[in-house]
N, C-alpha and C positions, 0 to 999 in steps of 0.2 A: 324525193321530197321527204325530209325528216319530220315526223309528226309526234307530238307528245299527247298521250291520253291521260286524262285526269278523272279519277273517281273521287268526288268531293264528299267530305264528311265533316261533322261539326268540330272534331278535335284533330283529325288527321286526314290526309289525302293520299290516295294511291296513284302512282305514276307508272305509265308504260310508254314504250317508245317503239317507233317503227321507222325503218329506212328501206322501204320496199313493201312487199305484200304481206309480211309477217310481223306481228306485234310481239314484244317481249316485256315482261315486268321490269321496271327500273328500280323503284324504291318507294318508301313510305316517308312522308313528311308530317311530323307532328307539330302542332302550333297552338299558340294561345292568342296571337294577334294576327289578324288577316293582312295587315300592312307588312308585317315582317315576312309572312308567308309569300306575299306577292314579290318581295325582294328576293327570296330564295328561289322562287320560280323563274324570275328574271335571270338569275345566275345560271340556273340549269339550262334555260333556253339559249343563253349565249354560249355556254360551254359545249352543249350538245349540237349547236347550230340548228336549232329547231325552226322550221318554217311555218308550221301550223300547230294549233292546239285544239284538241277535241275534248270537250268537257261532257261527261255523262250526266244526263238529266233524268230524274225519275218523275214521280207524280206527287201531288199534294203539297204539303208544307215543305218537304225537302226540295221540291222543284223550285219553290219560291226562294228558299235559302240559297240554292245553287245559282239562281239568276242574280241574286244580290252579290254573291261571290264573283260571278263573271263580270258584273258591273265594276267591282272594285279592281280586279286584276286587269281588265281591258284598258284602264287608264295607265297602267304601269308597263304592260307588255306591248312590244311593237311587232306582234305577229297576228295573223288572222286567227280568230277564235270561232269555232263552231260548236254546236251542241249535238248530242246524239243520244237516243233512248238507251238508258242503262237498266231498264227494268229487269230484275232477276239476275243481273250479272254476278252479284256476290254469291248467290246460291249456285249458279253454274260454275263459278270459279272454285267453290268449295268441292263440288262434285268432281271436277277435273283434277284437282289436287289430290283427292283421295284415290282416284283411279291411277294417278301417277305415283302412288305410294310415297307421297311427301309426308314426312312425320308431322304429327299434330302441332308441335311447338313451332316448326317452320311455317306450316300453313297459317297459323294464327298470326305470326309476325308479318307475313307478306300478303295476307288476305286481301287488303285493299289494292295492292299493286296487281295481284292476280285479277281482281275485278276490273281494274282499269285496262288490263291486257285483254280480257274477254270483250269488253266494250269496244276497245280500239280495233280489235280483230274483226268484229262485226261491222264496224264502220268501214274498214278497209275492203271487206268482201263486197260491200255495196258500192263504194266510191273509188276504189283503186283502178287507175287506168294504166 
């Protein structure tokens, strides 16, 4: 099953993909309009033949914004959407990137994709059959 992981942010989202038990960073999408973003996600889902989307959800106000984001995209996307706790994934992604000797500029460019990857990998470790 091909799964897309999403790390939601107010101006950009990180994407990760899994086709089996391992997640890998895919890309970053920057956006100004959430409707255009949902169209971009639809294109990626069709191109990559995604069967499920897992959206990381944190706490507080960002959790509320993420739920609104999910509400908007769920009308556009024709795949199952689940949520998964993403608390501290950005921090963990930064630490892993540093340990992997990824240069600072590259880390900053893909930080959200790495966070999506960490979140999706955690999801897979609990849910992969």
